[in-house]
A tleap script that builds the chain and sets N, CA, C and O, in Angstrom:
source leaprc.protein.ff14SB
mol = sequence {
  NMET GLU ASP ILE HIE VAL ALA ASN LYS ASP
  ARG ALA ALA ALA LEU TRP CYS GLU ASN ALA
  THR ARG LEU THR GLY ARG PRO TRP SER TYR
  LEU LYS VAL LEU GLN GLU GLU TYR ASN ARG
  LEU ASP GLN PRO GLU ARG PHE ALA GLU ILE
  ALA PHE LEU SER GLU CHIE
}
set mol.1.N position { 77.707 33.186 126.180 }
set mol.1.CA position { 77.410 33.360 124.658 }
set mol.1.C position { 77.422 31.604 124.458 }
set mol.1.O position { 78.008 30.708 125.066 }
set mol.2.N position { 76.515 31.617 123.347 }
set mol.2.CA position { 75.980 30.061 123.477 }
set mol.2.C position { 76.593 29.583 122.248 }
set mol.2.O position { 76.416 30.039 121.118 }
set mol.3.N position { 77.205 28.783 122.538 }
set mol.3.CA position { 78.015 27.201 122.300 }
set mol.3.C position { 77.627 26.256 121.768 }
set mol.3.O position { 76.430 26.070 121.989 }
set mol.4.N position { 78.067 25.563 121.167 }
set mol.4.CA position { 78.169 23.321 121.155 }
set mol.4.C position { 78.719 23.347 122.701 }
set mol.4.O position { 77.854 22.716 123.309 }
set mol.5.N position { 79.620 23.716 123.553 }
set mol.5.CA position { 79.696 23.044 124.635 }
set mol.5.C position { 78.919 23.711 125.950 }
set mol.5.O position { 79.112 23.354 127.113 }
set mol.6.N position { 78.092 24.651 125.563 }
set mol.6.CA position { 77.379 25.577 127.446 }
set mol.6.C position { 76.562 24.419 127.524 }
set mol.6.O position { 77.129 23.669 128.318 }
set mol.7.N position { 75.127 23.688 126.952 }
set mol.7.CA position { 74.473 22.456 127.435 }
set mol.7.C position { 75.269 21.419 128.146 }
set mol.7.O position { 74.616 20.643 128.844 }
set mol.8.N position { 76.810 21.231 128.091 }
set mol.8.CA position { 77.047 20.383 128.723 }
set mol.8.C position { 77.874 20.893 129.933 }
set mol.8.O position { 78.182 20.162 130.875 }
set mol.9.N position { 78.332 22.683 129.799 }
set mol.9.CA position { 78.401 23.264 131.099 }
set mol.9.C position { 77.609 23.441 131.676 }
set mol.9.O position { 77.773 23.834 132.831 }
set mol.10.N position { 76.235 23.211 131.092 }
set mol.10.CA position { 74.917 22.814 132.122 }
set mol.10.C position { 74.797 22.292 132.583 }
set mol.10.O position { 74.511 22.633 133.731 }
set mol.11.N position { 74.861 20.987 132.287 }
set mol.11.CA position { 74.454 20.103 133.612 }
set mol.11.C position { 75.580 20.020 133.541 }
set mol.11.O position { 75.595 18.789 133.518 }
set mol.12.N position { 77.130 20.421 133.454 }
set mol.12.CA position { 77.804 20.109 134.694 }
set mol.12.C position { 77.346 20.884 135.835 }
set mol.12.O position { 77.016 20.321 136.879 }
set mol.13.N position { 77.309 22.099 135.697 }
set mol.13.CA position { 76.907 23.179 137.252 }
set mol.13.C position { 75.207 22.588 137.990 }
set mol.13.O position { 74.820 22.919 139.111 }
set mol.14.N position { 74.409 21.663 137.008 }
set mol.14.CA position { 72.931 21.261 137.686 }
set mol.14.C position { 73.459 20.745 138.563 }
set mol.14.O position { 73.271 21.369 139.608 }
set mol.15.N position { 74.270 19.565 138.720 }
set mol.15.CA position { 75.723 17.865 138.818 }
set mol.15.C position { 76.261 18.505 140.007 }
set mol.15.O position { 76.080 18.009 141.119 }
set mol.16.N position { 76.925 19.599 139.827 }
set mol.16.CA position { 77.108 20.771 140.986 }
set mol.16.C position { 76.889 20.496 141.966 }
set mol.16.O position { 77.237 19.776 142.902 }
set mol.17.N position { 75.638 21.794 141.389 }
set mol.17.CA position { 74.436 22.103 142.552 }
set mol.17.C position { 73.766 21.029 143.123 }
set mol.17.O position { 73.491 21.352 144.278 }
set mol.18.N position { 73.200 19.429 142.771 }
set mol.18.CA position { 72.446 18.482 142.993 }
set mol.18.C position { 73.588 17.976 144.398 }
set mol.18.O position { 73.168 17.784 145.539 }
set mol.19.N position { 75.343 17.801 143.908 }
set mol.19.CA position { 76.050 17.244 144.854 }
set mol.19.C position { 76.441 17.715 146.192 }
set mol.19.O position { 76.369 17.144 147.280 }
set mol.20.N position { 76.992 19.210 145.781 }
set mol.20.CA position { 76.207 20.327 146.436 }
set mol.20.C position { 75.835 20.124 147.827 }
set mol.20.O position { 76.409 20.030 148.913 }
set mol.21.N position { 74.357 20.088 147.257 }
set mol.21.CA position { 73.223 20.119 148.013 }
set mol.21.C position { 73.076 18.331 148.954 }
set mol.21.O position { 72.594 18.191 150.078 }
set mol.22.N position { 73.393 17.701 148.463 }
set mol.22.CA position { 73.787 16.513 149.223 }
set mol.22.C position { 74.341 16.270 149.963 }
set mol.22.O position { 73.906 15.325 150.622 }
set mol.23.N position { 75.730 16.915 150.450 }
set mol.23.CA position { 77.236 16.792 150.905 }
set mol.23.C position { 76.719 18.059 152.069 }
set mol.23.O position { 76.705 17.777 153.267 }
set mol.24.N position { 76.219 19.747 151.487 }
set mol.24.CA position { 76.097 20.156 152.889 }
set mol.24.C position { 74.618 20.238 153.734 }
set mol.24.O position { 74.483 20.757 154.842 }
set mol.25.N position { 73.321 19.458 152.761 }
set mol.25.CA position { 72.333 19.703 153.490 }
set mol.25.C position { 72.171 20.635 153.014 }
set mol.25.O position { 70.947 20.552 152.918 }
set mol.26.N position { 72.476 21.814 152.467 }
set mol.26.CA position { 71.880 22.972 152.197 }
set mol.26.C position { 71.309 23.278 150.447 }
set mol.26.O position { 72.210 23.600 149.672 }
set mol.27.N position { 70.172 23.200 149.984 }
set mol.27.CA position { 69.972 23.370 148.355 }
set mol.27.C position { 70.742 24.317 147.865 }
set mol.27.O position { 71.088 25.372 148.395 }
set mol.28.N position { 71.026 23.838 146.699 }
set mol.28.CA position { 71.958 25.256 145.979 }
set mol.28.C position { 71.104 24.669 144.104 }
set mol.28.O position { 70.669 23.555 143.812 }
set mol.29.N position { 71.155 25.822 143.307 }
set mol.29.CA position { 70.841 25.189 143.225 }
set mol.29.C position { 71.524 26.264 141.750 }
set mol.29.O position { 72.238 27.187 142.142 }
set mol.30.N position { 71.319 26.164 140.052 }
set mol.30.CA position { 72.025 26.703 139.342 }
set mol.30.C position { 71.141 27.981 138.359 }
set mol.30.O position { 70.081 27.581 137.878 }
set mol.31.N position { 71.400 28.964 138.158 }
set mol.31.CA position { 70.449 29.629 138.164 }
set mol.31.C position { 71.283 30.416 137.017 }
set mol.31.O position { 72.377 30.809 137.421 }
set mol.32.N position { 70.905 30.804 135.316 }
set mol.32.CA position { 71.496 31.178 134.165 }
set mol.32.C position { 71.224 31.954 133.526 }
set mol.32.O position { 70.074 31.899 133.090 }
set mol.33.N position { 72.255 33.323 133.019 }
set mol.33.CA position { 71.077 34.480 132.855 }
set mol.33.C position { 71.640 34.437 131.142 }
set mol.33.O position { 72.487 33.681 130.666 }
set mol.34.N position { 71.153 35.101 130.715 }
set mol.34.CA position { 71.546 34.532 129.187 }
set mol.34.C position { 72.443 36.279 129.194 }
set mol.34.O position { 71.946 37.209 129.830 }
set mol.35.N position { 73.324 36.393 128.662 }
set mol.35.CA position { 74.050 37.667 128.108 }
set mol.35.C position { 73.257 39.087 127.752 }
set mol.35.O position { 73.108 40.195 128.266 }
set mol.36.N position { 72.979 38.612 126.957 }
set mol.36.CA position { 71.709 39.776 126.361 }
set mol.36.C position { 71.134 39.985 127.292 }
set mol.36.O position { 71.107 41.209 127.414 }
set mol.37.N position { 70.347 39.277 128.500 }
set mol.37.CA position { 69.187 40.300 129.026 }
set mol.37.C position { 70.187 40.746 130.539 }
set mol.37.O position { 69.587 41.433 131.365 }
set mol.38.N position { 71.984 40.268 130.930 }
set mol.38.CA position { 72.832 40.658 131.991 }
set mol.38.C position { 72.897 42.010 131.518 }
set mol.38.O position { 72.460 42.871 132.282 }
set mol.39.N position { 73.522 42.489 130.015 }
set mol.39.CA position { 74.111 43.276 129.270 }
set mol.39.C position { 72.678 44.410 129.692 }
set mol.39.O position { 73.063 45.342 130.397 }
set mol.40.N position { 71.244 44.445 129.386 }
set mol.40.CA position { 69.789 45.365 129.824 }
set mol.40.C position { 70.531 46.387 131.454 }
set mol.40.O position { 70.649 47.600 131.625 }
set mol.41.N position { 70.929 45.047 132.489 }
set mol.41.CA position { 70.939 45.397 133.533 }
set mol.41.C position { 71.736 46.918 133.720 }
set mol.41.O position { 72.576 46.654 132.859 }
set mol.42.N position { 72.248 48.715 134.303 }
set mol.42.CA position { 72.953 48.851 134.874 }
set mol.42.C position { 73.554 48.535 135.978 }
set mol.42.O position { 72.841 48.597 136.979 }
set mol.43.N position { 74.830 48.157 136.153 }
set mol.43.CA position { 75.212 47.693 136.967 }
set mol.43.C position { 75.094 46.801 138.436 }
set mol.43.O position { 75.739 46.828 139.484 }
set mol.44.N position { 74.299 46.256 138.103 }
set mol.44.CA position { 73.523 45.211 139.397 }
set mol.44.C position { 74.618 45.044 140.601 }
set mol.44.O position { 75.701 44.459 140.623 }
set mol.45.N position { 73.904 45.792 141.598 }
set mol.45.CA position { 75.122 45.647 142.767 }
set mol.45.C position { 74.211 44.014 143.849 }
set mol.45.O position { 74.722 43.820 144.952 }
set mol.46.N position { 73.293 43.274 143.543 }
set mol.46.CA position { 72.537 42.556 144.038 }
set mol.46.C position { 72.317 41.504 143.708 }
set mol.46.O position { 72.200 41.345 142.493 }
set mol.47.N position { 72.201 40.628 144.361 }
set mol.47.CA position { 72.328 38.774 143.630 }
set mol.47.C position { 70.505 39.116 143.084 }
set mol.47.O position { 70.097 38.744 141.984 }
set mol.48.N position { 69.891 39.640 143.788 }
set mol.48.CA position { 68.193 40.225 143.661 }
set mol.48.C position { 67.884 40.460 142.141 }
set mol.48.O position { 66.880 40.048 141.562 }
set mol.49.N position { 68.919 41.198 141.579 }
set mol.49.CA position { 68.894 41.974 140.119 }
set mol.49.C position { 69.148 41.070 138.796 }
set mol.49.O position { 68.778 41.338 137.653 }
set mol.50.N position { 69.916 39.863 139.262 }
set mol.50.CA position { 70.079 39.466 138.274 }
set mol.50.C position { 69.257 37.673 137.751 }
set mol.50.O position { 69.293 37.026 136.705 }
set mol.51.N position { 68.371 37.362 139.571 }
set mol.51.CA position { 67.628 35.922 139.872 }
set mol.51.C position { 66.596 36.362 138.764 }
set mol.51.O position { 66.132 35.702 137.834 }
set mol.52.N position { 66.296 38.118 139.263 }
set mol.52.CA position { 64.361 38.476 138.604 }
set mol.52.C position { 64.587 37.856 136.964 }
set mol.52.O position { 63.670 37.356 136.314 }
set mol.53.N position { 66.098 38.021 136.438 }
set mol.53.CA position { 65.617 37.697 134.619 }
set mol.53.C position { 66.174 36.380 134.193 }
set mol.53.O position { 66.431 36.238 132.998 }
set mol.54.N position { 66.461 35.088 135.292 }
set mol.54.CA position { 65.565 33.734 135.146 }
set mol.54.C position { 64.444 33.793 135.362 }
set mol.54.O position { 63.688 32.821 135.349 }
set mol.55.N position { 64.175 34.771 135.564 }
set mol.55.CA position { 61.565 34.910 135.665 }
set mol.55.C position { 61.338 34.480 134.438 }
set mol.55.O position { 60.708 33.475 134.109 }
set mol.56.N position { 62.035 35.515 133.544 }
set mol.56.CA position { 61.157 35.880 132.720 }
set mol.56.C position { 61.958 34.618 131.416 }
set mol.56.O position { 61.479 34.510 130.287 }
savepdb mol mol.pdb
quit
């Protein structure tokens, strides 16, 4: 759901990933998939099926 708070949540998630990367030494990144696109999938079982959506 996109509402006024989503932009703040997106920034918070990206900041969390930056901090996690710095603390763990392993790369973390934020992946946002729109609900409408996710709903088109039929029971995704693997992350790759969802990650594919962010490339479009």
